C-alpha positions as CSV (number, residue, x, y, z in Angstrom):
1,M,115.7,69.0,-41.9
2,A,116.8,68.5,-38.4
3,S,117.6,71.7,-36.6
4,S,120.6,71.7,-34.2
5,E,120.6,73.9,-31.1
6,N,123.7,75.1,-29.2
7,G,123.9,74.0,-25.6
8,N,121.0,73.0,-23.5
9,S,117.6,74.1,-24.5
10,S,115.3,76.2,-22.4
11,D,111.6,75.6,-21.8
12,S,110.7,78.7,-23.7
13,E,112.7,77.6,-26.8
14,S,111.1,74.2,-27.1
15,P,107.5,73.1,-27.6
16,C,105.8,71.3,-24.8
17,M,106.3,67.6,-25.0
18,Q,103.4,65.4,-24.0
19,K,104.1,61.9,-25.1
20,F,107.2,59.7,-24.9
21,R,108.5,56.3,-26.0
22,L,111.2,54.5,-24.0
23,Y,113.7,52.3,-25.8
24,E,116.7,50.3,-24.5
25,T,119.9,48.9,-25.6
26,R,122.4,47.1,-23.4
27,S,124.2,50.3,-22.7
28,M,121.6,53.0,-22.9
29,F,117.9,54.1,-22.4
30,Y,116.6,56.3,-25.2
31,M,113.6,58.5,-24.2
32,I,111.9,59.9,-27.4
33,G,109.6,62.8,-26.7
34,R,107.3,64.7,-29.0
35,D,104.9,67.6,-28.9
36,K,101.1,67.4,-29.4
37,S,101.3,68.3,-33.1
38,R,104.0,65.6,-33.8
39,T,106.2,68.2,-35.4
40,H,109.0,68.4,-32.8
41,W,110.9,65.3,-31.7
42,R,113.6,65.2,-29.0
43,V,115.9,62.5,-27.6
44,L,117.1,61.9,-24.1
45,K,119.9,59.4,-23.4
46,I,120.3,57.6,-20.0
47,D,123.4,55.6,-19.3
48,R,122.9,51.9,-18.2
49,L,126.5,50.8,-17.6
50,D,127.2,52.8,-14.4
51,P,125.7,50.9,-11.5
52,L,125.7,53.7,-9.0
53,E,125.6,57.1,-10.8
54,L,123.0,59.0,-12.8
55,N,124.3,60.0,-16.2
56,I,121.8,61.8,-18.5
57,R,122.5,63.5,-21.8
58,E,120.0,65.5,-23.9
59,D,120.4,65.5,-27.7
60,S,120.4,69.2,-28.7
61,T,118.8,68.4,-32.1
62,T,115.1,68.8,-32.8
63,Y,114.0,66.1,-35.2
64,T,111.1,65.6,-37.5
65,E,109.2,62.3,-37.1
66,R,110.9,60.9,-40.2
67,E,114.4,61.9,-38.9
68,C,113.7,60.4,-35.5
69,S,112.7,57.1,-37.1
70,E,115.9,57.1,-39.1
71,L,117.9,57.8,-35.9
72,L,116.3,54.9,-34.1
73,R,117.0,52.6,-37.1
74,R,120.7,53.5,-37.0
75,I,120.9,53.0,-33.2
76,H,119.4,49.5,-33.7
77,E,121.8,48.6,-36.4
78,G,124.8,49.8,-34.3
79,N,123.8,47.7,-31.4
80,L,122.8,44.4,-33.1
81,A,125.8,42.6,-31.6
82,T,124.3,43.2,-28.1
83,G,120.7,42.6,-29.0
84,G,119.8,45.8,-30.8
85,L,117.3,48.5,-29.8
86,K,114.1,47.3,-28.0
87,F,110.9,49.1,-27.2
88,V,110.1,49.3,-23.5
89,T,107.0,51.3,-23.0
90,T,105.0,54.4,-23.9
91,C,104.9,57.0,-21.2
92,Y,103.7,60.5,-20.4
93,G,106.5,62.1,-18.5
94,I,109.2,61.5,-15.9
95,V,108.2,61.7,-12.2
96,G,111.8,61.7,-11.2
97,F,114.8,59.6,-10.2
98,I,115.5,58.0,-6.9
99,K,118.3,56.0,-5.3
100,F,118.2,53.9,-2.1
101,L,121.3,51.8,-1.4
102,G,122.0,50.5,-4.8
103,P,121.2,51.8,-8.3
104,Y,119.1,54.7,-9.5
105,Y,115.5,54.1,-10.5
106,M,113.4,56.1,-13.0
107,L,109.8,56.8,-12.2
108,I,107.6,57.3,-15.2
109,I,103.9,57.8,-15.9
110,T,102.6,55.0,-18.1
111,K,98.9,55.8,-18.0
112,R,97.1,59.2,-17.5
113,R,93.5,60.4,-17.5
114,R,92.2,63.9,-18.3
115,I,90.3,65.4,-15.4
116,G,89.7,69.0,-16.7
117,A,91.0,72.0,-18.5
118,I,91.8,75.6,-17.6
119,C,91.9,78.2,-20.3
120,G,92.3,75.4,-22.9
121,H,95.2,73.7,-21.0
122,N,94.4,70.1,-20.1
123,V,94.9,68.8,-16.6
124,Y,95.7,65.2,-16.0
125,A,95.7,62.7,-13.1
126,V,98.1,59.7,-13.0
127,S,96.5,56.3,-13.7
128,K,99.7,54.2,-13.6
129,C,103.4,54.6,-12.9
130,E,106.4,52.3,-13.1
131,M,109.7,52.3,-11.4
132,I,112.5,51.1,-13.7
133,P,116.1,50.4,-12.5
134,L,118.6,52.1,-14.7
135,P,121.6,49.7,-14.9
136,N,121.3,46.6,-17.0
137,S,121.3,43.3,-15.1
138,S,125.0,42.5,-16.0
139,V,126.3,45.5,-14.0
140,Q,123.9,45.5,-11.1
141,S,125.5,44.9,-7.8
142,S,124.3,42.4,-5.1
143,I,122.8,45.4,-3.3
144,T,120.1,45.7,-5.9
145,N,118.2,42.7,-4.6
146,S,119.3,43.0,-0.9
147,K,116.7,42.8,1.8
148,N,116.9,46.5,2.7
149,E,116.9,47.6,-0.9
150,N,113.7,45.7,-1.5
151,R,112.2,47.0,1.6
152,Y,112.9,50.6,0.5
153,K,111.3,49.8,-2.9
154,K,108.2,48.4,-1.2
155,L,108.0,51.4,1.0
156,L,108.1,53.8,-1.9
157,C,105.5,51.7,-3.7
158,T,103.0,52.5,-0.9
159,V,102.9,56.1,-2.2
160,D,99.9,56.2,-4.4
161,L,100.4,58.6,-7.2
162,T,97.1,57.5,-8.7
163,K,95.2,59.1,-5.8
164,D,94.9,62.9,-5.5
165,F,98.0,63.8,-7.7
166,F,97.5,65.9,-10.8
167,F,99.6,67.8,-13.4
168,S,99.5,69.8,-16.6
169,Y,102.0,70.0,-19.4
170,S,101.2,73.6,-20.5
171,Y,99.5,75.2,-17.4
172,H,101.2,75.9,-14.1
173,I,98.7,74.1,-12.0
174,M,100.8,74.5,-8.9
175,R,100.0,78.2,-9.0
176,S,96.8,80.2,-8.8
177,L,95.2,81.6,-11.9
178,Q,96.1,85.1,-10.7
179,K,99.7,84.3,-10.3
180,N,99.8,82.6,-13.7
181,F,98.5,85.8,-15.3
182,Y,100.6,88.3,-13.2
183,D,103.9,86.6,-12.6
184,N,106.3,85.7,-15.4
185,Q,108.2,83.0,-13.5
186,T,108.6,79.9,-15.6
187,G,110.8,76.8,-16.0
188,Q,112.5,75.5,-12.9
189,V,111.2,78.1,-10.6
190,V,107.7,76.6,-10.6
191,Y,109.2,73.3,-9.5
192,E,110.6,74.9,-6.4
193,T,107.2,76.2,-5.2
194,M,105.7,74.6,-2.0
195,F,103.1,72.7,-3.9
196,V,105.2,70.6,-6.2
197,W,105.6,67.3,-4.4
198,N,108.2,65.7,-6.8
199,E,110.6,68.7,-6.5
200,F,113.3,66.5,-5.0
201,L,112.8,63.6,-7.4
202,T,113.2,65.8,-10.4
203,R,116.0,68.0,-9.0
204,G,118.9,66.0,-10.5
205,I,117.6,65.9,-14.1
206,R,116.4,69.6,-13.9
207,N,119.8,70.8,-12.6
208,H,121.7,68.8,-15.2
209,L,119.6,69.7,-18.2
210,Q,118.6,73.2,-17.1
211,N,115.1,72.6,-18.4
212,T,111.8,70.8,-17.4
213,L,110.9,69.4,-20.8
214,W,111.0,65.8,-19.7
215,T,109.5,65.9,-16.3
216,V,106.0,66.7,-15.0
217,A,105.3,68.7,-11.8
218,L,103.0,66.8,-9.6
219,V,100.6,68.7,-7.3
220,Y,99.0,66.8,-4.4
221,G,95.6,67.6,-3.0
222,F,92.3,67.8,-4.8
223,F,90.9,68.7,-8.3
224,K,87.3,68.6,-9.5
225,Q,85.7,70.3,-12.4
226,A,82.1,70.1,-13.6
227,T,79.6,72.0,-15.6
228,L,76.8,73.6,-13.5
229,S,73.8,75.7,-14.5
230,V,72.1,78.7,-13.1
231,S,69.4,81.0,-14.6
232,G,69.5,78.8,-17.7
233,R,73.2,79.4,-18.3
234,D,76.0,76.8,-18.0
235,F,79.3,77.5,-16.5
236,K,82.4,75.6,-15.5
237,L,83.3,75.3,-11.8
238,T,86.8,74.1,-10.8
239,L,87.8,73.5,-7.2
240,I,91.5,72.9,-6.5
241,A,93.3,72.2,-3.3
242,R,97.1,72.3,-3.2
243,R,98.8,70.7,-0.2
244,S,102.2,72.1,0.8
245,R,105.2,69.8,0.8
246,H,106.7,71.8,3.7
247,Y,106.3,70.4,7.2
248,A,104.0,67.8,5.7
249,G,102.8,64.9,7.8
250,T,100.0,63.0,9.4
251,R,97.6,64.3,12.0
252,Y,99.3,63.6,15.3
253,L,102.9,63.6,14.0
254,K,102.6,67.1,12.4
255,R,101.0,69.8,14.5
256,G,101.5,73.6,14.7
257,V,104.5,75.4,13.3
258,N,108.2,74.7,12.8
259,E,111.1,77.1,13.3
260,K,110.8,78.4,9.7
261,G,107.2,79.4,10.0
262,R,105.8,76.4,8.0
263,V,102.6,75.0,9.4
264,A,101.2,71.5,9.3
265,N,98.3,70.7,6.9
266,D,98.9,73.9,4.9
267,V,96.5,73.8,2.0
268,E,95.6,76.4,-0.6
269,T,92.1,76.2,-2.0
270,E,91.2,77.9,-5.3
271,Q,87.7,78.2,-6.8
272,I,87.7,79.0,-10.6
273,V,84.6,80.0,-12.6
274,F,84.3,80.6,-16.3
275,E,81.9,80.2,-19.2
276,E,83.0,78.1,-22.1
277,V,83.1,80.0,-25.4
278,P,84.1,79.0,-28.9
279,E,87.8,79.1,-29.7
280,G,88.9,82.6,-30.8
281,F,86.2,84.4,-28.8
282,P,86.9,86.4,-25.6
283,M,86.4,84.6,-22.3
284,Q,85.7,85.9,-18.8
285,I,87.2,84.0,-15.9
286,S,87.4,84.5,-12.2
287,S,89.1,82.8,-9.2
288,V,89.3,83.2,-5.5
289,V,91.9,81.7,-3.1
290,Q,91.6,80.8,0.6
291,N,94.0,79.0,2.9
292,R,93.9,76.5,5.8
293,G,96.7,75.6,8.1
294,S,97.5,74.4,11.7
295,I,97.5,76.9,14.5
296,P,101.0,78.5,14.1
297,L,102.3,77.8,17.6
298,F,104.6,75.1,18.9
299,W,102.2,72.5,20.1
300,S,101.7,68.7,19.8
301,Q,99.7,65.7,20.7
302,E,101.2,62.3,21.5
303,T,99.7,59.4,19.5
304,S,98.0,57.1,21.9
305,R,96.4,53.6,21.4
306,L,94.6,54.1,24.7
307,N,93.3,57.6,24.4
308,I,91.2,58.6,21.4
309,K,91.7,62.4,22.3
310,P,95.2,62.9,23.5
311,D,96.1,65.9,25.5
312,I,97.4,69.0,23.7
313,I,100.9,70.0,24.8
314,L,101.7,73.7,24.3
315,S,105.4,74.6,24.2
316,K,106.6,77.9,25.6
317,K,110.0,77.9,23.8
318,D,109.1,80.8,21.4
319,Q,108.3,83.6,23.8
320,N,108.5,86.3,21.1
321,Y,106.4,84.3,18.6
322,E,109.2,84.4,16.0
323,A,107.9,81.3,14.2
324,T,104.4,82.6,14.2
325,R,105.6,85.9,12.8
326,L,107.5,84.1,10.0
327,H,104.4,82.2,9.1
328,F,102.3,85.3,8.6
329,E,105.1,87.1,6.8
330,N,105.1,84.1,4.4
331,L,101.4,84.3,4.0
332,A,101.7,88.1,3.2
333,K,104.4,87.3,0.6
334,R,102.2,84.7,-1.0
335,Y,98.9,86.5,-1.0
336,G,99.5,90.1,0.0
337,N,97.6,91.9,2.8
338,P,95.3,91.8,4.6
339,I,95.5,88.4,6.3
340,I,92.2,87.5,7.9
341,I,92.4,84.7,10.5
342,L,89.2,82.7,11.2
343,N,89.9,80.6,14.3
344,L,87.2,78.0,15.0
345,I,88.5,76.2,18.1
346,K,86.6,75.7,21.3
347,T,86.6,78.4,24.0
348,Q,85.3,76.5,27.0
349,E,85.8,72.9,27.9
350,K,85.4,70.8,31.0
351,K,88.9,69.6,30.6
352,P,90.9,72.2,28.7
353,R,92.4,71.0,25.4
354,E,91.6,73.3,22.5
355,S,91.0,76.2,24.7
356,I,94.6,76.1,25.8
357,L,95.6,77.2,22.3
358,R,92.8,79.8,22.0
359,Q,94.2,82.4,24.4
360,E,97.8,81.7,23.3
361,F,96.9,82.3,19.7
362,A,95.2,85.6,20.5
363,N,98.3,86.6,22.5
364,A,100.5,85.9,19.6
365,I,98.4,87.9,17.2
366,D,98.4,90.9,19.6
367,F,102.1,90.6,20.1
368,I,102.8,90.6,16.3
369,N,100.3,93.4,15.6
370,K,102.2,95.8,17.8
371,D,105.0,96.0,15.2
372,L,102.7,96.2,12.2
373,S,101.2,99.3,10.6
374,E,97.4,99.6,10.8
375,E,97.0,98.6,7.2
376,N,99.1,95.5,7.6
377,R,97.6,94.3,10.9
378,L,96.4,90.7,11.1
379,R,92.6,90.6,11.4
380,F,91.7,88.0,14.0
381,L,88.2,86.5,14.1
382,H,87.4,83.8,16.7
383,W,84.1,81.9,16.7
384,D,83.4,78.6,18.5
385,L,81.7,76.7,15.7
386,H,81.3,73.6,17.9
387,K,79.2,75.5,20.5
388,H,77.1,77.4,18.0
389,S,76.4,74.3,15.8
390,R,74.7,72.7,18.8
391,S,72.3,75.6,19.2
392,K,69.1,75.3,17.3
393,A,68.8,79.0,17.3
394,T,72.0,79.5,15.3
395,N,72.2,79.1,11.6
396,V,75.9,78.3,11.4
397,L,76.3,78.6,7.6
398,L,74.4,81.9,7.6
399,L,76.7,83.4,10.2
400,L,79.8,82.0,8.5
401,G,78.5,83.6,5.3
402,K,78.6,87.0,7.0
403,V,82.2,86.4,7.9
404,A,82.9,85.4,4.3
405,T,81.3,88.7,3.1
406,Y,83.6,90.6,5.5
407,A,86.7,88.8,4.2
408,L,85.7,89.2,0.5
409,T,85.2,92.9,1.1
410,L,88.8,93.2,2.3
411,T,90.5,91.0,-0.2
412,G,88.4,91.1,-3.4
413,F,88.7,88.3,-5.9
414,F,90.4,87.8,-9.3
415,Y,88.6,88.6,-12.5
416,C,89.7,89.2,-16.0
417,R,88.5,89.1,-19.6
418,V,90.8,87.1,-21.8
419,T,90.8,87.8,-25.5
420,P,92.8,86.0,-28.2
421,S,94.7,89.3,-29.1
422,L,95.2,90.5,-25.5
423,R,98.9,90.1,-24.5
424,P,99.7,89.7,-20.8
425,E,101.5,93.1,-20.8
426,E,98.4,94.8,-22.0
427,L,96.4,93.0,-19.3
428,I,98.7,94.3,-16.6
429,N,98.7,97.8,-18.0
430,S,94.9,97.9,-17.9
431,T,94.8,96.9,-14.3
432,S,94.6,99.4,-11.4
433,S,94.5,98.9,-7.7
434,E,91.2,100.9,-7.5
435,N,89.6,98.0,-9.5
436,V,90.5,95.6,-6.7
437,N,89.0,97.2,-3.7
438,N,86.7,100.2,-4.1
439,G,85.7,102.1,-1.0
440,N,86.8,101.8,2.6
441,L,84.3,99.4,4.0
442,S,86.3,98.5,7.1
443,P,84.5,97.8,10.4
444,Q,85.2,100.4,13.0
445,N,87.7,100.0,15.8
446,H,84.9,99.5,18.4
447,C,83.4,96.6,16.5
448,S,81.9,93.9,18.8
449,N,84.3,91.3,20.2
450,D,81.7,88.6,19.5
451,I,80.8,87.5,16.0
452,E,77.4,86.5,17.3
453,D,76.7,90.2,16.6
454,A,77.1,89.2,12.9
455,D,74.2,91.5,11.9
456,K,76.3,94.5,12.9
457,L,79.2,93.1,10.8
458,E,76.9,92.6,7.9
459,R,75.6,96.2,8.1
460,N,79.1,97.4,7.9
461,L,79.4,95.7,4.5
462,S,76.4,97.1,2.8
463,G,78.1,100.1,1.1
464,D,77.1,100.9,-2.5
465,N,80.6,100.9,-3.8
466,N,81.5,97.4,-2.5
467,V,83.4,95.3,-5.0
468,A,82.7,92.1,-3.0
469,N,79.0,92.8,-3.2
470,G,79.2,93.3,-6.9
471,N,77.9,96.8,-7.1
472,H,80.4,98.1,-9.7
473,P,81.0,97.9,-13.4
474,I,83.1,94.8,-14.1
475,R,85.1,95.0,-17.3
476,L,88.6,95.8,-16.2
477,P,90.7,93.1,-14.5
478,M,90.5,92.8,-10.7
479,L,93.0,91.3,-8.3
480,Q,92.7,89.5,-5.0
481,K,94.9,91.1,-2.4
482,G,95.1,89.2,0.9
483,V,93.6,85.9,2.0
484,L,91.2,84.4,4.5
485,R,93.1,81.8,6.6
486,T,90.9,79.3,8.5
487,N,91.8,76.8,11.2
488,C,90.3,74.6,13.8
489,I,92.4,71.9,15.6
490,D,92.9,69.5,12.7
491,C,92.0,72.0,10.0
492,L,89.7,69.4,8.5
493,D,86.0,69.1,9.6
494,R,85.1,72.5,11.0
495,T,87.5,74.3,8.6
496,N,85.8,72.6,5.6
497,V,82.4,73.9,6.7
498,A,83.8,77.5,6.9
499,Q,85.5,77.1,3.6
500,Y,82.3,76.1,1.9
501,A,80.6,79.2,3.3
502,Y,83.3,81.3,1.9
503,G,83.2,79.5,-1.4
504,L,79.4,80.1,-1.7
505,A,79.7,83.8,-0.9
506,A,82.5,84.1,-3.5
507,L,80.7,82.1,-6.1
508,G,77.8,84.6,-6.1
509,R,80.2,87.5,-6.7
510,Q,82.1,85.6,-9.3
511,L,79.0,84.7,-11.3
512,H,77.8,88.3,-11.0
513,A,81.1,89.5,-12.3
514,L,80.8,87.2,-15.3
515,G,77.3,88.5,-15.9
516,V,75.7,85.1,-15.3
517,I,73.4,86.3,-12.5
518,D,72.0,89.7,-11.5
519,N,72.2,89.3,-7.7
520,P,75.6,88.5,-6.3
521,K,74.2,86.6,-3.4
522,I,73.3,82.9,-3.7
523,D,70.7,81.7,-1.2
524,L,71.6,78.7,1.0
525,D,68.5,76.8,-0.2
526,A,69.3,77.4,-3.9
527,P,70.1,74.2,-6.0
528,L,73.4,75.9,-6.8
529,A,74.3,76.0,-3.1
530,D,73.7,72.3,-2.9
531,D,75.9,71.7,-6.0
532,L,78.7,73.6,-4.4
533,M,78.3,71.9,-1.1
534,G,78.9,68.6,-2.9
535,F,82.2,69.9,-4.2
536,Y,83.4,71.1,-0.8
537,E,82.2,67.9,0.9
538,R,84.2,65.8,-1.5
539,M,87.2,68.0,-1.1
540,G,86.9,67.8,2.7
541,D,86.8,64.0,2.6
542,T,89.8,63.9,0.4
543,L,91.9,66.2,2.5
544,A,90.8,64.5,5.7
545,H,91.9,61.1,4.3
546,Q,95.3,62.5,3.5
547,Y,96.0,64.1,6.8
548,G,93.7,62.3,9.3
549,G,93.1,58.9,7.9
550,S,89.4,59.0,7.4
551,A,86.7,61.0,5.6
552,A,85.7,64.3,7.1
553,H,83.0,64.7,9.8
554,N,80.2,66.3,7.7
555,K,77.5,66.7,10.3
556,I,76.4,70.1,9.1
557,F,76.3,69.0,5.5
558,S,74.3,65.9,6.3
559,E,71.8,68.0,8.2
560,R,71.5,70.4,5.3
561,R,70.5,67.5,3.1
562,G,68.0,66.3,5.6
563,Q,69.8,63.0,6.4
564,W,68.3,60.9,9.2
565,R,69.9,62.0,12.5
566,A,70.7,58.5,13.7
567,A,72.4,57.7,10.4
568,T,74.5,60.8,10.7
569,Q,75.5,59.9,14.2
570,S,76.4,56.4,13.2
571,Q,78.5,57.7,10.3
572,E,80.3,60.2,12.5
573,F,81.1,57.5,15.1
574,F,82.5,55.2,12.4
575,R,84.7,57.9,11.0
576,T,86.0,58.7,14.4
577,L,87.1,55.1,14.9
578,Q,88.6,54.9,11.5
579,R,90.6,58.1,12.1
580,Y,91.8,56.8,15.5
581,Y,92.9,53.4,14.0
582,S,94.8,55.1,11.2
583,N,96.6,57.5,13.5
584,A,97.5,54.9,16.1
585,Y,98.6,52.0,13.9
586,M,99.4,53.3,10.4
587,D,100.9,56.8,10.5
588,A,104.5,55.7,11.3
589,E,104.9,53.8,8.1
590,K,103.1,56.5,6.1
591,Q,105.6,59.0,7.5
592,D,108.5,56.8,6.5
593,A,107.3,56.5,3.0
594,I,106.8,60.2,2.6
595,N,110.2,60.9,4.1
596,V,111.7,58.9,1.3
597,F,109.5,60.3,-1.4
598,L,110.2,63.9,-0.5
599,G,113.9,63.3,-0.1
600,H,113.9,64.2,3.6
601,F,115.4,60.9,4.3
602,Q,117.9,59.3,1.9
603,P,119.3,55.9,2.7
604,Q,123.0,55.4,3.0
605,Q,125.3,52.4,3.3
606,D,126.6,51.8,6.8
607,K,124.0,54.1,8.3
608,P,120.8,53.2,10.3
609,A,117.9,52.2,8.1
610,L,114.8,54.4,8.3
611,W,112.8,51.8,10.2
612,E,115.5,51.5,12.8
613,L,115.1,55.2,13.8
614,D,112.7,56.8,16.2
615,S,109.4,58.1,15.0
616,D,109.6,61.6,13.4
617,Q,107.5,63.4,16.0
618,H,108.7,67.0,15.6
619,Y,110.2,68.7,12.6
620,G,113.7,70.0,13.3
621,M,114.5,67.3,15.8
622,G,117.4,65.0,14.6
623,R,116.9,61.3,14.4
624,N,119.8,59.3,15.8
625,G,122.4,61.5,14.2
626,Q,120.5,62.3,11.0
627,T,120.7,65.9,10.0
628,N,117.7,68.2,9.3
629,V,118.3,70.9,6.8
630,D,116.5,73.9,5.3
631,E,113.6,72.5,3.3
632,D,113.9,75.3,0.8
633,G,117.6,74.9,0.2
634,R,118.7,71.3,0.7
635,S,121.7,70.0,-1.1
636,F,120.8,67.2,-3.5
637,F,122.8,64.8,-1.4
638,K,122.0,65.9,2.2
639,R,119.8,63.8,4.4
640,S,117.0,65.5,6.3
641,L,113.6,64.7,7.8
642,S,110.0,65.6,7.3
643,D,106.9,63.6,6.5
644,G,103.5,63.6,4.8
645,N,100.6,61.4,3.9
646,I,100.0,60.5,0.3
647,L,99.7,56.8,0.8
648,H,97.9,53.8,-0.5
649,E,96.8,51.7,2.5
650,T,96.3,48.4,0.8
651,G,98.3,46.7,-1.9
652,S,101.2,48.2,-3.8
653,P,100.2,51.3,-5.9
654,M,103.4,51.6,-7.9
655,S,105.0,48.9,-10.1
656,A,108.7,48.6,-9.9
657,T,109.9,47.1,-13.2
658,N,113.1,45.4,-14.2
659,V,113.2,45.8,-17.9
660,N,112.9,42.4,-19.6
661,E,112.8,40.9,-16.1
662,E,110.0,39.9,-13.7
663,K,107.8,42.6,-12.1
664,F,108.6,43.7,-8.5
665,S,104.9,44.3,-7.9
666,S,101.8,44.6,-10.0
667,S,99.3,47.5,-10.3
668,G,99.7,51.1,-11.1
669,L,101.6,53.6,-9.0
670,P,99.7,55.1,-7.9
671,N,102.2,82.4,-19.3
672,Q,102.3,85.1,-17.2
673,L,103.6,88.2,-15.9
674,R,105.0,90.3,-13.1
675,N,103.6,89.6,-9.6
676,R,101.2,92.2,-8.5
677,N,99.9,90.0,-5.8
678,N,101.3,91.7,-2.7
679,V,100.1,95.2,-3.3
680,L,98.5,96.5,-0.1
681,S,94.8,97.0,0.0
682,E,92.6,99.2,2.0
683,S,92.0,97.3,5.2
684,S,90.3,97.3,8.5
685,P,91.7,97.4,12.1
686,E,91.9,94.1,13.9
687,I,88.5,92.6,14.8
688,S,88.0,90.1,17.5
689,T,84.9,88.0,17.7
690,S,83.1,85.4,19.6
691,E,85.1,83.0,21.7
692,S,84.1,79.8,19.9
693,D,84.5,77.1,17.1
694,V,83.0,74.6,14.5
695,A,84.2,71.2,15.6
696,F,83.1,67.7,14.9
697,S,86.2,65.8,15.8
């Protein structure tokens, strides 16, 4: 029998729906959703007679498959006079709803592909999407096919959801493994996080229905999972990069920080390791998180078609570094303390560019640290990777590995043993802060100001009780508290090298915690190090395409593989030109498309069109009377500005479909507990290091 529920259902009351069928009558769309086991069927009704408004109703009844078929038969018979009920398409979730100047459109996923699984929860990428106008043709206004309406549709269709977007029905992929275990936030709250890129597109339906049963939360960045082997044992390695939707944009149009402390190119990277076990058996799993983001000062570069390396312009408008302070407060809220900053920019240049920011960044950290307790102070490490990478006497990855060891000592990493019978509450109760960071291994106050003395730093990390070194019994859960934040100028090429070094140091400790290897250190020449380098190289290329318009400069990785030097130089030169062309000629349209996708610009009748406005150079600056509002608290109807880069550069990645009419374009568009994340850890005093950087751009 069908079971009727009172009022709107919540996510916790209803099974996860993973497959949908869309039907239409002249007056209504019917979205039929079912769970994986085909035991629960739900119905969503979308009005097609109102040409301008979004009217959605959810049937409160949960049907069986037979009852749902009977319901569809009755709907068909009741609408025979106007053509009956017609099947439109199978789909796998709603991406959202959007309105330009005319009607609302519904974005749906029509093809998906499985790209991995975490703790038994499948993760998918989008293979094809369609954009369907809601009103039927008889009530559509002339605006529907106007020149500007079609231009907005084409602009949105340049956003490629088939590249670098991923989602899961049953796992909160927008959050780290540790947060999913230790924070009970569910439902709409997860859509409002900084890593859900269709938060705006789904806001209307989520607010109206008060659930997220019909929508998928899209994360933008990078996801790769593969089986690797070491010491004769297989394990799963997952590398995830989550790009923030706040202050998002392309390379020269988004630099530094905004007034709210959001930085450009803010990306969270998570490395997850586990051994697959038969269902019903206990499983050990570990993850570690690191962060990259633009230097949190007010600075910019003007896009130039004549200058491949534009001057860096440093603004002095924030004398008290309030925006910088807000940024690090946000990091502490997200990850806990300590915050370790690895700054890789150049120290000395014939014509000062990067070095302009080096001293100002150090001044900002000193200023902020004056108001912080010793345990909460920012740990500032500066090392000119570019200078040292040119020295034959310097093993860049070896020295960066020592920095990684230092950071891992302070923050630890996440580890837990998951058993079928272990409830989340029991997991929390068995966790103690001592398991997260054993022993005070902080370098002393007089530690060298130059990280070239990395041997001294390494000696400070050799204590017997060091969790990061793996010298401890690992059975109780451990938490990561704090984060390593790495930056260069673009936070692409040099940053990716440093993140690989950190990932390699962490991988040894993760595998040791799982009991896969006896020694928690993986040699740079080991096959496993090469395997991991491939992961980070591919991630670096993906993130570089998103923000910079070309693959990453991978000089150090190429040299590690023994690639011919001339071939490496040729590849680097080509990528420099590709990045220059993208920045100079393509970024403006990319920004416009993302402004529309993220809802930071919403077209209005009798207002200037997006392409009639000035380029969105700085977040917070109005555009010809347009209003910028808080990115965390926008009204559903307010207009504001920002941008990002998730675009398909050739062709049209999304199909915009008029049901039973011609195609607008072809091709495919593109549980959990209390948060223990910001418990303070034992931490070291601030440590300054060499005045240098790791640059290849």
